C-alpha positions as CSV (number, residue, x, y, z in Angstrom):
1,X,28.4,20.2,0.1
2,X,28.7,19.7,-3.4
3,X,26.8,23.2,-5.4
4,X,24.1,20.7,-6.5
5,X,23.2,19.4,-3.3
6,X,22.6,23.3,-2.1
7,X,20.9,24.1,-4.9
8,X,18.1,21.0,-4.6
9,X,17.8,21.9,-1.0
10,X,17.3,25.5,-1.5
11,X,14.7,24.7,-4.4
12,X,13.5,22.4,-1.7
13,X,12.8,26.0,0.8
14,X,11.8,28.0,-1.7
15,X,8.6,25.6,-2.6
16,X,8.0,25.1,1.5
17,X,8.3,28.9,2.1
18,X,5.8,28.7,-1.2
19,X,3.1,26.4,0.3
20,X,3.2,28.1,3.7
21,X,3.2,31.7,2.6
22,X,1.4,31.7,-0.5
23,X,-2.7,31.7,-0.2
24,X,-3.9,28.6,-1.8
25,X,-0.5,27.0,-0.9
26,X,-2.0,24.5,0.7
27,X,-4.7,23.5,-1.8
28,X,-2.3,23.4,-4.4
29,X,0.2,21.0,-2.0
30,X,-3.0,18.8,-1.6
31,X,-3.1,18.5,-5.2
32,X,0.7,17.2,-5.6
33,X,0.4,15.2,-3.0
34,X,-3.3,13.5,-5.0
35,X,-1.5,13.2,-8.3
36,X,1.7,11.6,-6.6
37,X,-0.2,9.4,-4.6
38,X,-2.1,8.7,-7.4
39,X,0.8,7.5,-9.5
40,X,2.3,5.7,-6.5
41,X,-1.1,3.6,-7.0
42,X,-0.8,3.3,-10.7
43,X,2.7,1.9,-10.5
44,X,1.7,-0.7,-7.5
45,X,-1.5,-1.2,-10.1
46,X,1.1,-2.3,-13.1
47,X,3.7,-4.6,-11.0
48,X,1.1,-6.3,-9.7
49,X,-0.7,-6.7,-12.7
50,X,2.5,-7.9,-14.7
51,X,3.4,-10.1,-11.8
52,X,0.1,-11.9,-12.2
53,X,0.8,-12.4,-16.0
54,X,4.3,-13.7,-15.1
55,X,2.6,-16.2,-12.5
56,X,-0.7,-16.9,-13.8
57,X,0.0,-20.8,-14.1
58,X,1.6,-20.8,-10.3
59,X,-2.0,-19.7,-9.6
60,X,-4.3,-21.7,-11.2
61,X,-2.2,-24.8,-10.1
62,X,-2.9,-24.5,-6.6
63,X,-6.6,-24.8,-6.8
64,X,-9.8,-22.9,-5.6
65,X,-9.6,-23.1,-2.6
66,X,-5.8,-22.0,-1.7
67,X,-6.8,-19.3,-4.5
68,X,-9.3,-17.9,-2.9
69,X,-7.4,-17.7,0.3
70,X,-4.6,-16.1,-1.4
71,X,-7.4,-13.2,-2.8
72,X,-8.9,-12.9,0.0
73,X,-5.8,-12.4,2.0
74,X,-5.2,-10.2,0.0
75,X,-8.8,-8.1,-0.1
76,X,-8.0,-8.2,3.7
77,X,-4.3,-5.9,3.3
78,X,-6.1,-3.9,1.1
79,X,-9.0,-3.6,3.5
80,X,-6.4,-2.9,6.4
81,X,-4.2,-0.7,4.6
82,X,-7.5,1.6,3.5
83,X,-9.1,1.4,7.9
84,X,-5.7,2.0,9.2
85,X,-5.7,5.5,8.3
86,X,-8.9,6.5,9.8
87,X,-8.3,7.8,13.6
88,X,-11.6,6.3,14.8
89,X,-10.1,2.6,14.4
90,X,-7.2,3.7,16.9
91,X,-9.4,5.2,19.0
92,X,-11.4,2.0,19.9
93,X,-9.1,-0.5,21.6
94,X,-12.0,-3.4,20.4
95,X,-11.3,-1.8,17.2
96,X,-7.3,-1.8,17.1
97,X,-8.1,-5.6,18.3
98,X,-9.9,-6.4,15.8
99,X,-7.8,-4.6,13.2
100,X,-5.1,-6.8,14.6
101,X,-6.9,-9.9,14.2
102,X,-7.3,-9.6,10.8
103,X,-4.0,-8.5,9.8
104,X,-3.3,-11.9,11.8
105,X,-5.7,-13.9,9.5
106,X,-4.1,-12.7,6.4
107,X,-1.0,-13.6,7.0
108,X,-1.8,-17.0,8.5
109,X,-3.4,-17.1,4.9
110,X,-0.3,-16.2,3.0
111,X,1.5,-18.3,5.2
112,X,-1.1,-21.5,4.5
113,X,-1.0,-21.0,0.7
114,X,3.0,-20.8,0.6
115,X,3.2,-24.0,2.8
116,X,0.6,-25.6,0.5
117,X,2.4,-24.8,-2.6
118,X,6.1,-25.7,-1.3
119,X,4.5,-29.1,-0.5
120,X,3.2,-29.4,-3.4
121,X,6.1,-28.2,-6.3
């Protein structure tokens, strides 16, 4: 291993020991995790905004019905992502089936819009 790799491993170990041993280390780690999550979500938002601006004409050429299906499928995926982290969803078999059914509906919506786009493109 190179000295740079060993140095990086050492830094990670020191940070892990600090989070484990220092009082309030867990709180500091939670703050860093929240900041990284926020930065990641802002990055995703910027990418989606750019994609929307680049493909605005294509989206409006789909028509209201298929554009609504596309946006509804995106919203469904957003809901599934938010609900998937909750433990109560995975404890109840009925909710698991509902989650999977909504996932299937979202995928079907994407496929239907894509097929419509390819048919009339």
